[in-house]
C-alpha positions in Angstrom: -10.6 6.2 22.0 -11.1 2.5 22.4 -13.0 1.9 19.1 -10.0 2.1 16.8 -9.4 -1.6 17.0 -13.0 -2.5 16.1 -12.9 0.1 13.3 -9.8 -1.4 11.8 -11.2 -4.9 12.0 -14.4 -3.9 10.2 -12.4 -2.1 7.5 -10.2 -5.3 7.0 -13.3 -7.5 6.7 -14.7 -5.3 3.9 -11.5 -6.0 1.9 -11.5 -9.8 2.4 -13.9 -10.9 -0.3 -12.7 -8.6 -3.2 -9.1 -9.5 -2.4 -9.9 -13.2 -2.4 -11.7 -13.0 -5.8 -8.9 -10.8 -7.3 -6.2 -13.2 -6.1 -8.0 -16.3 -7.6 -8.4 -14.5 -11.0 -4.9 -13.1 -11.2 -3.1 -16.3 -9.9 -5.0 -18.5 -12.3 -4.4 -16.4 -15.4 -0.8 -15.8 -14.5 0.0 -19.5 -15.2 -1.8 -19.2 -18.5 0.1 -16.1 -19.5 3.5 -17.5 -18.5 3.0 -20.8 -20.5 1.8 -18.8 -23.5 4.7 -16.4 -23.2 7.3 -19.1 -23.5 5.4 -20.9 -26.2 5.0 -17.8 -28.3 8.5 -16.5 -27.6 7.1 -13.1 -26.5 9.2 -11.2 -23.9 6.3 -8.7 -23.5 4.0 -11.6 -22.5 6.6 -13.1 -20.2 7.3 -9.8 -18.5 3.6 -9.2 -18.1 3.3 -12.7 -16.7 6.1 -11.9 -14.3 4.3 -8.7 -13.2 1.1 -10.7 -12.9 3.0 -13.1 -10.6 4.0 -10.3 -8.4 0.3 -9.2 -8.5 -0.7 -12.7 -7.3 1.9 -12.7 -4.6 1.1 -9.2 -3.6 -2.6 -10.0 -3.4 -1.8 -13.1 -1.4 0.2 -11.1 1.1 -2.5 -8.4 1.2 -5.0 -11.2 1.9 -2.8 -12.7 4.6 -2.4 -9.2 6.2 -6.2 -8.7 6.2 -6.7 -12.0 7.9 -3.9 -11.2 10.4 -5.5 -7.9 11.2 -8.9 -9.5 11.7 -7.4 -11.9 14.2 -5.2 -9.3 15.9 -5.7 -8.7 19.6 -4.1 -6.6 22.2 -3.0 -9.4 24.5 0.4 -10.7 25.2 3.5 -8.9 23.9 1.7 -7.5 20.7 0.1 -4.5 22.4 -0.8 -3.0 19.0 -1.9 -6.3 17.5 -0.7 -7.2 14.0 -1.8 -4.1 12.2 1.7 -3.4 10.9 1.6 -6.7 8.9 -0.2 -4.9 6.0 2.5 -2.2 5.8 5.2 -4.9 5.7 3.2 -6.6 2.9 3.0 -3.3 1.0 6.8 -2.8 1.3 7.4 -6.4 0.1 5.2 -5.7 -2.9 7.3 -2.7 -3.9 10.5 -4.7 -3.6 9.1 -7.4 -5.8 8.1 -4.9 -8.4 11.7 -3.5 -8.5 13.0 -7.0 -9.0 10.7 -7.9 -11.8 11.3 -4.5 -13.6 15.1 -5.1 -13.3 14.9 -8.6 -14.8 12.7 -7.4 -17.7 15.0 -4.5 -18.6 18.1 -6.8 -18.7 16.3 -9.4 -20.8 14.9 -6.6 -23.1 18.5 -5.3 -23.8 19.5 -8.8 -24.9 16.4 -9.2 -27.1 17.1 -5.9 -28.8 20.3 -7.3 -30.2 18.6 -10.5 -31.3 14.8 -10.2 -31.3 14.0 -13.8 -32.4 10.7 -15.2 -33.6 7.4 -14.3 -31.9 4.0 -16.0 -32.5 1.7 -13.0 -32.6 -1.7 -14.7 -32.6 -1.3 -16.6 -29.3 0.3 -13.4 -27.9 -2.8 -11.4 -29.0 -5.4 -13.8 -27.6 -3.6 -14.1 -24.2 -3.1 -10.4 -24.1 -6.8 -9.8 -24.5 -7.6 -12.4 -21.8 -5.1 -10.7 -19.5 -6.9 -7.4 -20.1 -10.2 -8.8 -19.1 -8.9 -10.4 -15.9 -7.2 -7.2 -14.9 -10.3 -5.1 -15.5 -12.3 -7.4 -13.3 -9.6 -7.3 -10.6 -9.3 -3.5 -10.9 -13.1 -3.1 -10.3 -12.9 -5.4 -7.3 -10.1 -3.5 -5.6 -10.9 0.1 -6.6 -12.9 1.0 -3.5 -10.6 -0.6 -1.0 -7.6 1.2 -2.4 -8.9 4.5 -0.9 -9.1 2.9 2.6 -6.0 0.7 2.9 -2.4 1.1 1.9 -2.1 -2.6 1.7 -5.0 -2.8 -0.8 -3.7 0.2 -2.6 -0.5 -1.7 -3.2 -2.3 -4.6 -4.8 -4.6 -2.1 -6.7 -1.6 -0.3 -8.2 0.0 -3.5 -9.4 -3.3 -4.5 -11.1 -3.6 -1.1 -12.7 0.0 -1.3 -14.0 -0.6 -4.9 -15.3 -3.9 -3.7 -16.9 -1.9 -1.2 -19.0 0.7 -3.9 -19.6 -2.0 -6.1 -21.1 -2.9 -3.2 -23.4 0.7 -2.9 -24.4 0.9 -6.6 -25.1 -2.2 -6.4 -27.4 -0.7 -3.5 -29.3 2.6 -5.2 -29.7 0.9 -8.4 -30.9 -1.1 -6.5 -33.4 2.0 -4.7 -34.8 4.0 -8.0 -35.1 1.0 -9.7 -36.8 0.7 -6.9 -39.3 4.3 -5.9 -39.9 6.4 -8.8 -38.6 8.6 -6.3 -36.6 9.5 -8.6 -33.8 11.7 -6.0 -32.2 8.5 -4.4 -31.0 8.3 -7.2 -28.4 11.4 -6.4 -26.3 10.6 -2.6 -26.6 7.1 -3.2 -25.1 8.6 -5.5 -22.5 11.0 -2.7 -21.4 8.3 -0.1 -21.5 6.2 -2.2 -19.1 9.2 -2.4 -16.8 9.8 1.3 -16.9 6.1 1.9 -16.2 6.4 -0.2 -13.0 9.3 1.6 -11.4 7.8 4.9 -10.3 4.7 3.2 -8.9 7.0 0.8 -6.9 9.0 3.8 -5.7 5.8 5.6 -4.5 4.5 2.6 -2.7 7.8 1.9 -1.0 8.1 5.5 0.1 4.6 5.4 1.7 5.4 2.1 3.5 8.8 3.3 4.7 7.3 6.5 6.0 4.9 4.4 8.2 7.6 2.1 9.4 9.9 4.9 10.5 7.0 6.4 12.4 7.0 9.7 10.6 4.1 12.0 11.4 1.2 11.6 9.0 1.5 13.8 5.9 -2.0 15.3 6.4 -1.3 16.2 10.1 -0.3 19.8 10.9 1.6 19.4 14.2 2.0 23.1 14.8 -1.8 23.7 14.3 -2.6 20.7 16.5 -0.3 22.0 19.3 -1.8 25.5 19.0 -5.3 24.2 19.3 -4.4 22.1 22.3 -2.7 25.1 23.9 -5.9 27.2 23.4 -8.0 24.8 25.6 -9.0 26.7 28.8 -6.7 26.0 31.7 -3.8 24.6 29.5 -0.5 26.4 30.0 1.8 24.1 28.0 1.7 21.3 25.5 4.8 19.1 25.1 6.0 15.6 24.1 3.6 15.4 21.2 4.3 12.3 19.1 2.2 11.3 16.1 2.6 8.4 13.7 0.6 6.0 11.5 0.1 2.5 12.9 -1.6 1.1 9.7 -3.9 2.4 7.0 -6.6 4.7 8.3 -5.2 4.5 11.9 -3.1 7.4 13.0 -2.1 7.4 16.7 -0.6 10.0 19.0 0.8 10.7 22.5 0.9 14.1 24.2 1.4 15.7 27.5 -0.9 18.6 28.4 0.1 20.8 31.4 -2.6 22.7 33.2 -2.7 25.2 36.1 -2.8 23.6 39.5 -6.4 24.5 40.2 -7.8 23.3 36.9 -10.2 20.3 36.7 -8.4 17.8 34.3 -11.6 16.1 33.1 -12.9 18.9 30.8 -9.4 19.4 29.5 -9.1 15.8 28.7 -12.5 15.7 26.9 -11.7 18.8 24.8 -8.2 17.6 23.9 -9.6 14.3 22.8 -12.2 16.0 20.6 -9.4 18.1 19.0 -7.3 15.0 18.3 -10.3 13.2 16.7 -10.9 16.3 14.5 -7.4 16.0 13.2 -7.9 12.3 12.3 -6.2 10.7 15.3 -7.9 7.3 15.8 -6.1 6.4 19.0 -4.4 8.7 21.5 -2.8 8.6 24.9 -3.0 11.9 26.8 -1.2 12.8 30.0 -2.8 15.7 31.8 -0.4 17.0 34.4 -0.6 20.0 36.9 1.8 22.9 36.6 3.6 21.8 39.8 4.5 18.4 38.3 8.2 17.9 37.6 10.1 15.2 35.7 9.0 15.5 32.0 12.0 17.7 31.1 14.3 14.9 32.3 13.2 12.6 29.4 16.1 12.3 26.9 13.9 12.1 23.7 
């Protein structure tokens, strides 16, 4: 299964251009939104700018991870290349989302006691601009989010910020029509609350990969049973499966055969079974029944 590296590199290259365009758009408008937020006195706009800043940083890390994966090799001490970089970037994105949400909630609590003045017209104009930018970024990242956990993290941030822009527009309209400036911290807090479950989900996926848990879609009992049903196989043990990076599940397994069984067809059939279960890279040890020593392994 030597094609897994090439497959991952091709997948990473597909994500390079949309990530670059999305990063340029989000980073540029984030500065506009932040300046407008302080100028207009809108916490909703400032919080959305803060979230957009994490979008920009998350997109930047996602972009760096793609570049790193593209340059990854198997030489030296990095025998699996740099594929895990994108998982680390996804986890960092989740942590940043938690930080931003916490800041906004604290600030919103203070603003509820003293809402202050808000310039609704600049808030409305910039909110509409933010919506347009996020829609474009969403379209750029939508396809890649189904292929990469790293791109999914950036995509979720953009989706959340898109809804945040809608909330800013609604708040600006209400303030303009009613002068209820308390709407501003309420919307700011709502954006923060909306961020939290998405950050939790992304962090959970990244941590699951980092602790090398078996892929959720993989039925280990079924896989073991199918390997055991291969002609000549009398035992399957030391099966370990984990996710190296998005769209790349790996596994190791020992397959014991009768002493007089030809190992070559067993190896071919076992490899086919693993590929059918979505294992992109596997190491199989085919050993005769008379072999001793595996039971001595402590883990």
